[in-house]
OpenMM code with the backbone's topology and positions (N, CA, C; nanometers):
from openmm import Vec3, app, unit

residues = "MET ASP THR LYS ASP LEU ALA GLU LYS GLY LEU LYS LEU ARG LYS GLU LEU PHE GLY ASP LYS ALA VAL GLU GLN ARG MET ASN ALA PHE GLY ALA PHE GLY GLU PRO LEU GLN HIS ILE ILE ASN ALA TYR ALA TYR GLY ASP VAL TRP SER ARG PRO GLY LEU SER LEU GLY VAL LYS SER LEU ALA MET ILE ALA MET MET ALA ALA ALA ASN ARG PRO ALA GLU LEU ARG VAL HIS LEU LYS GLY ALA LEU LYS ASN GLY CYS SER PRO GLU GLU ILE ARG GLU ILE LEU LEU LEU VAL ALA LEU TYR CYS GLY ILE PRO ALA ALA ASN GLU ALA HIS ARG ALA ALA MET ASP VAL LEU LYS GLU GLU GLY LYS ALA".split()
positions = [
    Vec3(5.7039, 12.9678, -1.3332),
    Vec3(5.8129, 13.0143, -1.3603),
    Vec3(5.9218, 12.9494, -1.2373),
    Vec3(6.0229, 12.9640, -1.3519),
    Vec3(6.1224, 12.8032, -1.3121),
    Vec3(6.2237, 12.9072, -1.2217),
    Vec3(6.2945, 12.8779, -1.1271),
    Vec3(6.3604, 12.9416, -0.9635),
    Vec3(6.5090, 13.0267, -1.0445),
    Vec3(6.5158, 13.0298, -1.1740),
    Vec3(6.6190, 13.1586, -1.2280),
    Vec3(6.5253, 13.2857, -1.2136),
    Vec3(6.4021, 13.2623, -1.3208),
    Vec3(6.2860, 13.3558, -1.3872),
    Vec3(6.2974, 13.4100, -1.1466),
    Vec3(6.2377, 13.2962, -1.0813),
    Vec3(6.2194, 13.4224, -0.9635),
    Vec3(6.3263, 13.4538, -0.9238),
    Vec3(6.4999, 13.4285, -0.9565),
    Vec3(6.5238, 13.4670, -0.8540),
    Vec3(6.5501, 13.6391, -0.9032),
    Vec3(6.5931, 13.5968, -1.0167),
    Vec3(6.6063, 13.7571, -1.0801),
    Vec3(6.4653, 13.8698, -1.0748),
    Vec3(6.3493, 13.8067, -1.0946),
    Vec3(6.2164, 13.8847, -0.9498),
    Vec3(6.3325, 13.9564, -0.8452),
    Vec3(6.3283, 13.8492, -0.7825),
    Vec3(6.3950, 13.8867, -0.6947),
    Vec3(6.4935, 14.0087, -0.5709),
    Vec3(6.5788, 13.9143, -0.6980),
    Vec3(6.7229, 14.0070, -0.6305),
    Vec3(6.6784, 14.1567, -0.7505),
    Vec3(6.5846, 14.1895, -0.8651),
    Vec3(6.5395, 14.2801, -0.8215),
    Vec3(6.4871, 14.3815, -0.7799),
    Vec3(6.3707, 14.2678, -0.7139),
    Vec3(6.3172, 14.4450, -0.5322),
    Vec3(6.3756, 14.3863, -0.4734),
    Vec3(6.4836, 14.2879, -0.4240),
    Vec3(6.5727, 14.3097, -0.2948),
    Vec3(6.6675, 14.4415, -0.3279),
    Vec3(6.7029, 14.4774, -0.4113),
    Vec3(6.7528, 14.6172, -0.5256),
    Vec3(6.6789, 14.7013, -0.4606),
    Vec3(6.5195, 14.7294, -0.4554),
    Vec3(6.4782, 14.8070, -0.4259),
    Vec3(6.5014, 14.7741, -0.3540),
    Vec3(6.4294, 14.7932, -0.2527),
    Vec3(6.4244, 14.7467, -0.1249),
    Vec3(6.5636, 14.7735, -0.0411),
    Vec3(6.6820, 14.7573, -0.0313),
    Vec3(6.7420, 14.7787, 0.0235),
    Vec3(6.8596, 14.8464, -0.0282),
    Vec3(6.8594, 14.8798, -0.1873),
    Vec3(6.8928, 14.9689, -0.2946),
    Vec3(7.1213, 14.8187, -0.2181),
    Vec3(7.1422, 14.8627, -0.4476),
    Vec3(7.2267, 14.7849, -0.5193),
    Vec3(7.3564, 14.7778, -0.4246),
    Vec3(7.4117, 14.8409, -0.3587),
    Vec3(7.4938, 14.8359, -0.2267),
    Vec3(7.5320, 14.7301, -0.1321),
    Vec3(7.3982, 14.7282, -0.0836),
    Vec3(7.4147, 14.6484, 0.0499),
    Vec3(7.3793, 14.5217, 0.0250),
    Vec3(7.2581, 14.4366, -0.0787),
    Vec3(7.2308, 14.4086, -0.1743),
    Vec3(7.3250, 14.3155, -0.2065),
    Vec3(7.4801, 14.3650, -0.2433),
    Vec3(7.5254, 14.3252, -0.2801),
    Vec3(7.6638, 14.2545, -0.2091),
    Vec3(7.6372, 14.3895, -0.0595),
    Vec3(7.7343, 14.3161, -0.0030),
    Vec3(7.7425, 14.1165, 0.0917),
    Vec3(7.6259, 14.2239, 0.0472),
    Vec3(7.5424, 14.0716, 0.1478),
    Vec3(7.5390, 13.8903, 0.0385),
    Vec3(7.5543, 13.9652, -0.0866),
    Vec3(7.5435, 13.8073, -0.1886),
    Vec3(7.6670, 13.7750, -0.1518),
    Vec3(7.8154, 13.8588, -0.1251),
    Vec3(7.9430, 13.8423, -0.2048),
    Vec3(8.0087, 13.8086, -0.0532),
    Vec3(7.9012, 13.8152, 0.0872),
    Vec3(7.9637, 13.8081, 0.2517),
    Vec3(8.0262, 13.6668, 0.2678),
    Vec3(7.9786, 13.5155, 0.1809),
    Vec3(7.9634, 13.4275, 0.1748),
    Vec3(8.1239, 13.3732, 0.0363),
    Vec3(8.1007, 13.4091, -0.1042),
    Vec3(8.1206, 13.4056, -0.2271),
    Vec3(8.0944, 13.2671, -0.2377),
    Vec3(8.1435, 13.2291, -0.3827),
    Vec3(8.0894, 13.1270, -0.3678),
    Vec3(8.0371, 13.0089, -0.2706),
    Vec3(8.1302, 12.9711, -0.0876),
    Vec3(8.0495, 12.8522, -0.0789),
    Vec3(7.8787, 12.9438, 0.0012),
    Vec3(7.8349, 13.0311, -0.0772),
    Vec3(7.7179, 13.0851, -0.0341),
    Vec3(7.6387, 13.1116, -0.1350),
    Vec3(7.6047, 13.1020, -0.2325),
    Vec3(7.5956, 13.1124, -0.2978),
    Vec3(7.4688, 13.0545, -0.3773),
    Vec3(7.4577, 12.9032, -0.3292),
    Vec3(7.3130, 12.8599, -0.3177),
    Vec3(7.2606, 12.9136, -0.2239),
    Vec3(7.2892, 12.9625, -0.1240),
    Vec3(7.1858, 12.9993, 0.0359),
    Vec3(7.1144, 13.1827, -0.0796),
    Vec3(7.2055, 13.2765, -0.1731),
    Vec3(7.2051, 13.3915, -0.2459),
    Vec3(7.0458, 13.3349, -0.2678),
    Vec3(7.0558, 13.2240, -0.4000),
    Vec3(6.9987, 13.1880, -0.4829),
    Vec3(6.8842, 13.1361, -0.4017),
    Vec3(6.9113, 13.1360, -0.3021),
    Vec3(6.7032, 13.0740, -0.2530),
    Vec3(6.6701, 13.1715, -0.1535),
    Vec3(6.7473, 13.2928, -0.1297),
    Vec3(6.7289, 13.4566, -0.0361),
    Vec3(6.5762, 13.4398, -0.2168),
    Vec3(6.6785, 13.4927, -0.3115),
    Vec3(6.6061, 13.5612, -0.3979),
    Vec3(6.5129, 13.5247, -0.4589),
    Vec3(6.4890, 13.4526, -0.5185),
    Vec3(6.3916, 13.3108, -0.5476),
    Vec3(6.3029, 13.2831, -0.4575),
    Vec3(6.2976, 13.3043, -0.3119),
    Vec3(6.1975, 13.2305, -0.2629),
    Vec3(6.1173, 13.2748, -0.1785),
    Vec3(6.2463, 13.4168, -0.0484),
    Vec3(6.2009, 13.4679, -0.0230),
    Vec3(6.2176, 13.6697, -0.1196),
    Vec3(6.2171, 13.6967, -0.1706),
    Vec3(6.2200, 13.7983, -0.2218),
    Vec3(6.0760, 13.7780, -0.4479),
    Vec3(6.1438, 13.6516, -0.4783),
    Vec3(6.1475, 13.6300, -0.6087),
    Vec3(5.9528, 13.5956, -0.5710),
    Vec3(5.9234, 13.4855, -0.4490),
    Vec3(5.8242, 13.4564, -0.4807),
    Vec3(5.6946, 13.4821, -0.2925),
    Vec3(5.7875, 13.5416, -0.2106),
    Vec3(5.6856, 13.5316, -0.0739),
    Vec3(5.6828, 13.7138, -0.0264),
    Vec3(5.7624, 13.7458, -0.0991),
    Vec3(5.7952, 13.9027, -0.1062),
    Vec3(5.7191, 13.9621, -0.1730),
    Vec3(5.6540, 13.9263, -0.3263),
    Vec3(5.5799, 13.9893, -0.3813),
    Vec3(5.4783, 13.9418, -0.4087),
    Vec3(5.5045, 13.8441, -0.2897),
    Vec3(5.2920, 13.8583, -0.2889),
    Vec3(5.1904, 13.9604, -0.2840),
    Vec3(5.0778, 13.9428, -0.3234),
    Vec3(5.0119, 14.1307, -0.3560),
    Vec3(4.9351, 14.1144, -0.1991),
    Vec3(4.9577, 14.0439, -0.1293),
    Vec3(4.8522, 13.9671, -0.0209),
    Vec3(4.8940, 14.1393, 0.1110),
    Vec3(4.9979, 14.1551, 0.1305),
    Vec3(4.9837, 14.2928, 0.1977),
    Vec3(5.1248, 14.3958, 0.1373),
    Vec3(5.1275, 14.4532, 0.1390),
    Vec3(5.2262, 14.6011, 0.1409),
    Vec3(5.3690, 14.5604, 0.1624),
    Vec3(5.4561, 14.6459, 0.0956),
    Vec3(5.5861, 14.6377, 0.1432),
    Vec3(5.5588, 14.6918, 0.2791),
    Vec3(5.5837, 14.7858, 0.3006),
    Vec3(5.5327, 14.8477, 0.4500),
    Vec3(5.5040, 14.7407, 0.5797),
    Vec3(5.3741, 14.7086, 0.5045),
    Vec3(5.3358, 14.6097, 0.6374),
    Vec3(5.4373, 14.4983, 0.6690),
    Vec3(5.5003, 14.4225, 0.5585),
    Vec3(5.5572, 14.3388, 0.5281),
    Vec3(5.7282, 14.4001, 0.6297),
    Vec3(5.7436, 14.5034, 0.6279),
    Vec3(5.8877, 14.5587, 0.6463),
    Vec3(5.8699, 14.5065, 0.8591),
    Vec3(5.7237, 14.5963, 0.8335),
    Vec3(5.6920, 14.5403, 0.9876),
    Vec3(5.7306, 14.4723, 1.1003),
    Vec3(5.6813, 14.3777, 1.0426),
    Vec3(5.6050, 14.1735, 1.0225),
    Vec3(5.7665, 14.1116, 0.9875),
    Vec3(5.8618, 14.2097, 0.9764),
    Vec3(6.0239, 14.1309, 0.9370),
    Vec3(6.0898, 14.2209, 1.1175),
    Vec3(6.0215, 14.2985, 1.1051),
    Vec3(6.1346, 14.3765, 1.1703),
    Vec3(6.0512, 14.3989, 1.3619),
    Vec3(5.9713, 14.3067, 1.3732),
    Vec3(5.9149, 14.2511, 1.4910),
    Vec3(6.0219, 14.0787, 1.4816),
    Vec3(5.9718, 14.0139, 1.3623),
    Vec3(6.0544, 13.8602, 1.4418),
    Vec3(6.1997, 13.8815, 1.3906),
    Vec3(6.2551, 14.0237, 1.3363),
    Vec3(6.3767, 13.9931, 1.4272),
    Vec3(6.4677, 14.0606, 1.5339),
    Vec3(6.3463, 14.1246, 1.6313),
    Vec3(6.3322, 14.1000, 1.6885),
    Vec3(6.2745, 14.0654, 1.8559),
    Vec3(6.2391, 14.0195, 1.7375),
    Vec3(6.1936, 13.8777, 1.9267),
    Vec3(6.2743, 13.7648, 1.9101),
    Vec3(6.3259, 13.7557, 1.7558),
    Vec3(6.4669, 13.6454, 1.7092),
    Vec3(6.6157, 13.6648, 1.7876),
    Vec3(6.6250, 13.7437, 1.8493),
    Vec3(6.7435, 13.8823, 1.8460),
    Vec3(6.8743, 13.8212, 1.7201),
    Vec3(6.8490, 13.9055, 1.6165),
    Vec3(6.8630, 13.8532, 1.4793),
    Vec3(6.9299, 14.0376, 1.4870),
    Vec3(6.9737, 14.0948, 1.5710),
    Vec3(7.0246, 14.2113, 1.4824),
    Vec3(7.1451, 14.2913, 1.4079),
    Vec3(7.1838, 14.2004, 1.2793),
    Vec3(7.1471, 14.1949, 1.2465),
    Vec3(7.0976, 14.2670, 1.0692),
    Vec3(7.0615, 14.0873, 1.1280),
    Vec3(6.8953, 14.1032, 0.9900),
    Vec3(6.7718, 14.2705, 1.0526),
    Vec3(6.7916, 14.2988, 1.1944),
    Vec3(6.7257, 14.3271, 1.1845),
    Vec3(6.7627, 14.4912, 1.1200),
    Vec3(6.8515, 14.4975, 1.1172),
    Vec3(6.8878, 14.6469, 1.0358),
    Vec3(6.8736, 14.6368, 0.9580),
    Vec3(6.8613, 14.5370, 0.8949),
    Vec3(6.9016, 14.5677, 0.7145),
    Vec3(6.7228, 14.5450, 0.6837),
    Vec3(6.6186, 14.4863, 0.7769),
    Vec3(6.5058, 14.5433, 0.7463),
    Vec3(6.3872, 14.6730, 0.8758),
    Vec3(6.5076, 14.7332, 0.9634),
    Vec3(6.4724, 14.8265, 0.9967),
    Vec3(6.5191, 14.9779, 0.8895),
    Vec3(6.6192, 14.9388, 0.7846),
    Vec3(6.6531, 15.0828, 0.6538),
    Vec3(6.5101, 15.0390, 0.5566),
    Vec3(6.5595, 14.8640, 0.4770),
    Vec3(6.3881, 14.8840, 0.3799),
    Vec3(6.2914, 14.8786, 0.4774),
    Vec3(6.1963, 14.9758, 0.5560),
    Vec3(6.1308, 14.8990, 0.6578),
    Vec3(6.0983, 15.0851, 0.6166),
    Vec3(6.2093, 15.1861, 0.6475),
    Vec3(6.2254, 15.3283, 0.5913),
    Vec3(6.1930, 15.3640, 0.4527),
    Vec3(6.2662, 15.2615, 0.3318),
    Vec3(6.2166, 15.2696, 0.1713),
    Vec3(6.0975, 15.2326, 0.1662),
    Vec3(6.0697, 15.1523, 0.2509),
    Vec3(5.9336, 15.1217, 0.1917),
    Vec3(5.8259, 15.1953, 0.2361),
    Vec3(5.8936, 15.2940, 0.3139),
    Vec3(5.6957, 15.4603, 0.3091),
    Vec3(5.6880, 15.3881, 0.4916),
    Vec3(5.7607, 15.3137, 0.5500),
    Vec3(5.7228, 15.3353, 0.7432),
    Vec3(5.7611, 15.4506, 0.7218),
    Vec3(5.6892, 15.4749, 0.9101),
    Vec3(5.7641, 15.6005, 0.9568),
    Vec3(5.8548, 15.5272, 1.0841),
    Vec3(5.9418, 15.6910, 1.1222),
    Vec3(5.9037, 15.5847, 1.2782),
    Vec3(5.8884, 15.5702, 1.3958),
    Vec3(5.6915, 15.6811, 1.3666),
    Vec3(5.6399, 15.5917, 1.4718),
    Vec3(5.5602, 15.5078, 1.4523),
    Vec3(5.5842, 15.4311, 1.3395),
    Vec3(5.5343, 15.2987, 1.2962),
    Vec3(5.6095, 15.1885, 1.3310),
    Vec3(5.7770, 15.2493, 1.3055),
    Vec3(5.8707, 15.1165, 1.3879),
    Vec3(5.8848, 15.1488, 1.5411),
    Vec3(5.7932, 15.2247, 1.6130),
    Vec3(5.8207, 15.2262, 1.7106),
    Vec3(5.6754, 15.1150, 1.7901),
    Vec3(5.6289, 15.1786, 1.6932),
    Vec3(5.4870, 15.1277, 1.7517),
    Vec3(5.5261, 14.8832, 1.7391),
    Vec3(5.5562, 14.9172, 1.6705),
    Vec3(5.6222, 14.7561, 1.5777),
    Vec3(5.6564, 14.7300, 1.7230),
    Vec3(5.8294, 14.8168, 1.7672),
    Vec3(5.8825, 14.7548, 1.9119),
    Vec3(5.8343, 14.7856, 2.0133),
    Vec3(5.6587, 14.8696, 2.0734),
    Vec3(5.5860, 14.8983, 2.1695),
    Vec3(5.5457, 14.6587, 2.1941),
    Vec3(5.4857, 14.6871, 2.1229),
    Vec3(5.4673, 14.5228, 2.0853),
    Vec3(5.5176, 14.4112, 2.1167),
    Vec3(5.6350, 14.4890, 2.0703),
    Vec3(5.7729, 14.3342, 2.0821),
    Vec3(5.7840, 14.3706, 2.2196),
    Vec3(5.8053, 14.4167, 2.3319),
    Vec3(5.8018, 14.4447, 2.4467),
    Vec3(5.7134, 14.3772, 2.5218),
    Vec3(5.5911, 14.3813, 2.4761),
    Vec3(5.4824, 14.3000, 2.5391),
    Vec3(5.5210, 14.2221, 2.5008),
    Vec3(5.5086, 14.1676, 2.4099),
    Vec3(5.4329, 14.0335, 2.3348),
    Vec3(5.5850, 13.9112, 2.3535),
    Vec3(5.7269, 13.9971, 2.3247),
    Vec3(5.8514, 13.9296, 2.3057),
    Vec3(5.9457, 13.9010, 2.4977),
    Vec3(5.9389, 14.1130, 2.5616),
    Vec3(5.9293, 14.0677, 2.6721),
    Vec3(6.0911, 14.2017, 2.6244),
    Vec3(6.0940, 14.2192, 2.7377),
    Vec3(6.1425, 14.3768, 2.7646),
    Vec3(6.3598, 14.4168, 2.6551),
    Vec3(6.3804, 14.3071, 2.7127),
    Vec3(6.5033, 14.2319, 2.6568),
    Vec3(6.5459, 14.3478, 2.5047),
    Vec3(6.4659, 14.1890, 2.4295),
    Vec3(6.4628, 14.2206, 2.3473),
    Vec3(6.4115, 14.3971, 2.2576),
    Vec3(6.2913, 14.3543, 2.2907),
    Vec3(6.2441, 14.5302, 2.3068),
    Vec3(6.3845, 14.6349, 2.3088),
    Vec3(6.4693, 14.6540, 2.3900),
    Vec3(6.5934, 14.7359, 2.4468),
    Vec3(6.7021, 14.7436, 2.3083),
    Vec3(6.7181, 14.5700, 2.2519),
    Vec3(6.7994, 14.6339, 2.0996),
    Vec3(6.7500, 14.6360, 2.0781),
    Vec3(6.5642, 14.6230, 2.0202),
    Vec3(6.6037, 14.6502, 1.9165),
    Vec3(6.5947, 14.8049, 1.8629),
    Vec3(6.5382, 14.8996, 2.0160),
    Vec3(6.5227, 14.9668, 2.0490),
    Vec3(6.6220, 15.0636, 1.9962),
    Vec3(6.7521, 14.9932, 2.0167),
    Vec3(6.8944, 15.0428, 2.0375),
    Vec3(6.9105, 15.0432, 1.8311),
    Vec3(6.9289, 14.9525, 1.8013),
    Vec3(6.9882, 14.9067, 1.6655),
    Vec3(6.8688, 15.0239, 1.6039),
    Vec3(6.6960, 15.0251, 1.6002),
    Vec3(6.5829, 15.1345, 1.5139),
    Vec3(6.7110, 15.3094, 1.5948),
    Vec3(6.7144, 15.3257, 1.6458),
    Vec3(6.7790, 15.4481, 1.7190),
    Vec3(6.8842, 15.5039, 1.6462),
    Vec3(7.0341, 15.3855, 1.6575),
    Vec3(7.1594, 15.3508, 1.4997),
    Vec3(7.0915, 15.3843, 1.3641),
    Vec3(7.0250, 15.3031, 1.3506),
    Vec3(6.9723, 15.2680, 1.2289),
    Vec3(6.8697, 15.4581, 1.1507),
    Vec3(6.7994, 15.4765, 1.2734),
    Vec3(6.7498, 15.6352, 1.2608),
    Vec3(6.8415, 15.7941, 1.1584),
    Vec3(6.9190, 15.7397, 1.2939),
    Vec3(7.0462, 15.7949, 1.3056),
    Vec3(7.1113, 15.8175, 1.2203),
    Vec3(7.2113, 15.7267, 1.1522),
    Vec3(7.1953, 15.6669, 0.9856),
    Vec3(7.1236, 15.7086, 0.8817),
    Vec3(6.9714, 15.7756, 0.8470),
    Vec3(6.9390, 15.8126, 0.8152),
    Vec3(6.8542, 15.8835, 0.7648),
    Vec3(6.9093, 15.9943, 0.8457),
    Vec3(6.8388, 16.0718, 0.9418),
    Vec3(6.7412, 16.1553, 0.9709),
    Vec3(6.6994, 16.0660, 1.0619),
    Vec3(6.5600, 16.0246, 1.0831),
    Vec3(6.5516, 16.0499, 1.1922),
    Vec3(6.5854, 16.0751, 1.2842),
    Vec3(6.6108, 16.0331, 1.4321),
    Vec3(6.5983, 16.2160, 1.4807),
] * unit.nanometer
topology = app.Topology()
chain = topology.addChain("A")
for resn in residues:
    res = topology.addResidue(resn, chain)
    for name in ("N", "CA", "C"):
        topology.addAtom(name, app.Element.getBySymbol(name[0]), res)
């Protein structure tokens, strides 16, 4: 499969995970300058790795929440919190992942992630 096919496959999955509007916003955020980056994200992140069958989309979402919380990437964390809910993860599962973040990555990281999770859960009508 060439990168064009991977990118198309990835874009389709990405829109299923996060919604057309959110993906279009992110893809257009950096204009023509960001097109190569968006191609890489669509082809390799979503067309390849996220499309692999070894883990469910929900498990991948929970892993992303933990990584984005640990790395202090609040914008990406919000994206993946919304994606986790779309992938069937419950608020309880999200909370449990964030408790692991607290234990292994520190309370400050978990505090920020809890704040973002509460905002997203309220926005999505889950809190």
